[in-house]
C-alpha positions in Angstrom: -38.3 18.8 25.5 -38.0 15.1 24.3 -34.7 14.3 23.2 -34.8 12.7 19.8 -31.2 11.1 20.0 -30.8 7.6 21.2 -27.8 8.5 23.6 -26.9 6.1 26.4 -26.4 9.3 28.6 -27.0 12.8 27.8 -24.7 14.6 25.3 -22.5 17.5 27.0 -22.9 21.0 25.4 -20.1 23.5 26.2 -21.6 27.3 26.4 -19.1 29.9 25.8 -20.0 33.6 26.4 -18.5 36.5 28.5 -22.0 37.7 29.7 -23.1 35.9 33.0 -26.6 36.3 32.1 -26.4 34.8 28.7 -24.3 31.8 30.5 -27.6 31.5 33.0 -30.0 31.7 30.1 -28.6 29.0 28.0 -27.6 26.6 31.0 -31.3 26.9 32.1 -32.6 26.2 28.5 -30.5 23.2 28.0 -29.9 21.7 31.3 -32.9 19.3 31.2 -32.0 17.4 28.2 -28.0 18.0 28.3 -25.0 18.1 30.5 -24.0 21.6 30.3 -20.4 23.0 30.9 -19.9 26.5 31.0 -17.1 29.0 30.0 -16.9 32.8 30.3 -13.5 33.1 28.0 -12.4 31.9 25.0 -9.1 30.6 26.8 -11.4 28.6 29.3 -13.3 27.2 26.4 -10.3 25.8 24.9 -9.3 24.0 27.8 -12.6 22.8 28.5 -13.1 21.5 24.9 -9.6 19.5 25.2 -10.8 17.9 28.5 -12.3 14.3 28.8 -15.2 13.9 28.4 -15.1 16.4 25.6 -18.2 18.4 24.7 -20.5 16.9 21.8 -21.3 20.5 20.9 -20.0 24.0 21.5 -22.3 27.1 21.5 -19.7 29.9 21.0 -20.3 33.8 21.3 -18.5 35.9 18.7 -18.0 39.1 20.4 -15.7 38.3 23.5 -12.6 40.5 25.0 -9.0 39.1 24.8 -10.1 36.1 22.4 -13.3 36.4 20.2 -15.3 33.5 18.9 -13.4 33.5 15.3 -10.0 33.1 17.2 -11.4 30.3 19.5 -12.8 28.4 16.4 -9.6 28.7 14.4 -7.7 27.0 17.5 -10.4 24.4 17.9 -10.3 23.3 14.1 -6.3 23.3 14.0 -6.3 20.9 17.0 -6.9 17.4 15.7 -8.4 16.6 19.2 -11.1 19.3 19.0 -11.5 19.7 15.2 -14.7 17.5 14.8 -16.7 19.0 17.4 -19.5 21.0 15.8 -19.8 24.8 16.8 -22.6 26.9 16.5 -22.1 30.4 16.7 -24.4 32.7 18.6 -24.0 36.6 18.2 -25.6 39.8 17.5 -23.6 40.4 14.5 -26.4 39.2 12.1 -25.0 40.7 8.9 -24.6 38.1 5.7 -21.3 38.7 5.5 -20.6 37.9 9.3 -22.6 34.5 8.8 -20.5 33.8 5.7 -17.1 34.4 7.6 -18.1 32.4 10.6 -19.3 29.3 8.4 -15.9 29.4 6.2 -14.1 29.3 9.5 -15.8 25.8 10.2 -18.9 26.7 12.2 -21.9 24.3 11.7 -24.5 26.9 12.3 -25.2 30.5 13.2 -27.9 31.7 15.5 -28.7 35.4 15.9 -29.0 37.2 19.3 -31.4 37.8 20.9 -31.8 34.1 20.9 -35.0 32.1 20.3 -35.2 29.4 22.7 -37.1 26.9 20.3 -34.6 28.0 17.5 -31.7 27.0 19.8 -33.0 23.6 20.9 -33.9 22.7 17.4 -30.6 23.8 16.0 -28.7 22.0 19.0 -30.8 19.0 18.4 -30.2 19.1 14.7 -26.4 19.4 15.1 -26.2 16.6 17.5 -27.9 14.1 15.0 -25.7 15.1 12.6 -22.8 14.7 14.6 -24.3 11.2 15.6 -24.7 10.2 12.0 -21.3 11.1 11.1 -19.6 9.3 13.8 -21.9 6.2 13.3 -20.6 6.4 9.7 -17.2 7.0 10.6 -17.3 3.9 12.9 -18.9 1.9 10.3 -16.1 3.0 7.6 -13.6 2.0 10.0 -15.1 -1.2 10.6 -15.6 -1.8 7.2 -11.9 -0.8 6.4 -10.9 -3.4 9.0 -12.8 -6.2 7.5 -11.5 -5.1 3.9 -7.9 -5.2 5.3 -8.4 -8.4 6.7 -9.9 -10.0 3.9 -7.2 -8.4 1.6 -4.6 -10.1 3.7 -6.2 -13.2 3.5 -6.3 -13.0 -0.4 -2.6 -11.9 -0.4 -1.8 -14.9 1.5 -3.6 -17.3 -0.7 -2.2 -15.7 -3.7 1.3 -16.1 -2.3 0.7 -19.5 -1.5 -0.8 -20.3 -4.8 2.1 -18.7 -6.7 4.8 -20.7 -4.8 2.6 -23.8 -5.6 2.5 -23.3 -9.2 6.2 -22.4 -9.2 6.8 -25.5 -7.2 5.4 -27.7 -9.9 8.3 -26.8 -12.2 10.5 -27.4 -9.3 9.2 -30.8 -8.7 10.2 -31.8 -12.2 13.9 -30.9 -11.7 14.7 -31.8 -7.8 18.2 -30.1 -8.3 16.9 -26.6 -8.4 16.2 -26.7 -4.6 15.5 -23.2 -3.2 16.3 -21.6 -6.7 12.7 -19.6 -6.9 13.2 -18.3 -3.6 16.6 -16.9 -4.2 15.8 -15.5 -7.4 12.9 -13.4 -6.5 14.9 -12.1 -3.7 17.6 -11.5 -6.0 15.0 -9.6 -8.5 13.5 -7.6 -5.7 17.2 -6.5 -4.6 18.0 -5.5 -8.0 14.9 -3.6 -8.3 15.5 -1.5 -5.3 19.1 -0.7 -6.2 17.6 0.5 -9.5 14.6 2.3 -8.5 16.3 5.7 -8.5 17.9 4.9 -12.1 16.6 7.4 -14.7 16.0 4.4 -17.1 13.9 2.4 -14.5 12.5 5.0 -11.9 9.0 5.2 -13.4 8.7 1.3 -13.6 10.2 0.5 -10.3 8.0 2.0 -7.8 7.8 0.2 -4.5 4.2 -1.5 -5.4 5.8 -2.8 -8.6 8.7 -4.3 -6.9 6.4 -6.2 -4.7 4.6 -7.4 -7.6 7.9 -8.2 -9.2 9.0 -10.2 -6.2 5.7 -12.2 -6.3 6.0 -12.9 -9.8 9.5 -13.9 -10.2 8.9 -17.5 -9.0 6.8 -18.2 -12.0 9.6 -17.5 -14.5 10.1 -21.4 -15.2 6.4 -22.4 -14.9 6.6 -23.6 -18.5 9.2 -26.3 -17.6 6.2 -28.6 -16.5 5.5 -29.0 -20.3 9.4 -30.2 -21.2 9.8 -34.1 -21.3 11.6 -35.7 -18.8 14.0 -36.9 -21.0 15.0 -33.4 -22.1 14.4 -31.5 -18.8 16.4 -34.1 -16.7 19.0 -35.1 -19.3 22.4 -35.5 -17.3 24.4 -34.5 -20.5 24.3 -31.8 -23.1 21.3 -31.2 -25.1 21.2 -31.9 -28.9 20.1 -29.2 -31.1 16.9 -30.8 -31.5 16.5 -31.4 -27.6 17.4 -27.7 -27.0 14.6 -26.4 -29.6 12.0 -28.5 -27.2 13.7 -27.1 -24.3 13.2 -23.5 -25.4 9.5 -24.1 -25.8 9.3 -23.6 -21.9 9.0 -19.9 -22.4 6.1 -20.3 -24.5 4.4 -22.8 -22.1 5.1 -20.4 -19.4 3.5 -17.5 -21.4 0.6 -19.4 -22.5 0.0 -20.5 -19.1 -0.2 -17.4 -17.6 -2.2 -15.7 -20.3 -4.8 -18.3 -19.8 -5.0 -17.4 -16.2 -5.7 -14.0 -17.4 -8.3 -15.2 -20.0 -10.2 -17.1 -17.2 -10.1 -14.1 -15.0 -11.5 -12.0 -17.9 -9.0 -9.3 -17.1 -5.2 -8.7 -16.7 -3.2 -7.0 -14.1 0.4 -5.7 -13.4 1.3 -8.6 -11.5 0.2 -10.9 -14.3 1.6 -8.8 -16.9 4.9 -9.1 -15.0 4.7 -13.0 -14.8 3.9 -13.3 -18.3 6.9 -11.1 -19.3 9.4 -12.8 -17.0 8.0 -16.2 -18.1 8.6 -15.5 -22.0 11.5 -13.3 -22.2 13.9 -14.1 -19.5 16.0 -16.0 -21.7 16.4 -13.0 -24.2 20.0 -11.7 -24.1 20.8 -7.8 -24.5 22.6 -8.4 -27.7 19.7 -10.3 -29.4 21.3 -13.7 -29.4 18.7 -15.1 -26.8 15.3 -16.9 -27.2 12.4 -17.0 -28.1 12.4 -14.0 -30.2 15.7 -12.8 -30.3 14.9 -9.4 -28.8 17.7 -6.9 -28.4 18.3 -4.1 -25.7 15.2 -2.3 -24.4 12.9 -4.4 -26.5 13.3 -7.0 -24.1 10.7 -6.2 -21.0 12.7 -4.7 -17.9 11.1 -7.4 -15.7 12.5 -10.2 -18.0 16.1 -8.4 -17.9 16.0 -8.3 -14.0 15.3 -12.3 -14.1 17.9 -12.9 -16.5 20.5 -11.5 -14.2 19.2 -13.1 -11.4 18.5 -16.5 -12.9 21.9 -16.7 -14.5 23.9 -15.8 -11.0 21.9 -18.6 -9.4 22.6 -21.2 -12.0 26.1 -20.5 -11.7 26.4 -21.0 -8.1 24.1 -24.0 -8.1 25.5 -27.5 -8.7 23.5 -29.3 -11.8 24.1 -32.8 -13.1 25.9 -31.2 -16.1 28.1 -29.0 -14.1 29.7 -28.2 -10.7 28.5 -25.2 -8.6 30.7 -22.1 -9.2 31.9 -19.7 -6.3 30.3 -16.4 -6.0 33.5 -14.9 -7.3 33.8 -17.4 -10.4 30.2 -16.7 -11.0 30.6 -12.7 -10.6 33.5 -12.9 -13.2 31.5 -15.0 -15.6 28.6 -12.2 -15.4 30.7 -9.3 -15.7 32.2 -10.8 -19.1 28.5 -11.0 -20.1 27.9 -7.0 -19.7 26.5 -5.7 -22.6 26.1 -8.9 -24.6 23.9 -11.4 -22.4 22.8 -8.5 -19.7 21.6 -5.1 -19.8 24.7 -3.1 -18.6 22.9 -1.1 -16.0 21.0 -4.1 -14.5 24.4 -6.0 -14.5 26.2 -2.9 -13.0 23.5 -2.7 -10.2 24.2 -6.7 -9.3 27.8 -5.8 -9.1 27.2 -2.8 -6.8 25.0 -5.2 -4.4 27.1 -8.3 -5.0 27.2 -8.6 -1.0 23.7 -8.9 -1.0 23.5 -11.5 -3.7 25.9 -13.7 -1.6 23.9 -13.1 1.8 20.5 -14.1 -0.1 22.3 -17.4 -1.7 23.6 -18.1 2.0 20.1 -17.5 3.4 18.2 -19.9 1.2 21.3 -22.2 0.6 20.4 -26.0 -0.5 21.2 -28.5 1.9 24.0 -30.0 -0.6 25.4 -26.8 -1.6 28.9 -26.4 -0.9 28.7 -23.7 1.6 25.8 -25.4 3.5 
């Protein structure tokens, strides 16, 4: 017989039968085209099936003493090492129910005894072809999956770099902010993880969404690129008119991100978070914030998280119009804003992990910070 499969070496067939004559018959039939291993019991078959090199196909008798073929295939399919080896039952039990039972257990085919040599050879070759094709597809899928993962990593890295570059545009306009964007994104992530099991936030703060919040947080002040220097960099207190112009940075930020969505022709959770944060992080829990005077849960949760992170960092950072407060002073000020400036539950989470805020502040400290 001519082997239709293009193997670099002969495939291995394991023949399992408790009758020596049957073993000899099948061995003689297969030996010209395949490597043949023989097992006269279920126990020996299981041992050979798990031994390297493993068989490419198993011809398995059903009716054997001690361990029948059904028991053998159950154990083969239960073991990840042997589960993918195709099994063809060879048996005198030729009722439809017998065949149905064997196939249900995972057999690839079912050949009735007494065997027809041409039928056996064709069925063996067919199953080996199927196995070879399945393995090829598995290898191809693994290769493609690796390529996709590599490309995804590259896209994510480029996305992260682009986000930081965009966020840095606002930073370059206000060189006193230093590592502000890095600190605030870590504060936001820490708060989100602290609240991940909270009934009010659990459905939103999945691990995937926390990662997206971490990435989108640096864009909270992207709109400051549209604020004139004489207002953005003014060393003293802003006039009412100047403050009205400063407040426009929330609109500029929202519109910039909305333009990105429009150009993409689609939105994403990441862009939604970024837009919410840029537009609403200056809102206050009691409705006294801007730009829309939203109150309570009407403020997006992403923006409420950012509000806590942003204010804490502003308090501990030196500005032209104020000195840097200590961690303790900043926390005291924020506690007084519980339920007015800040969502009470988010502020409570901040208090619970204030040691983590201190660690983040130290990790990304500005060089001119008092603790540097």
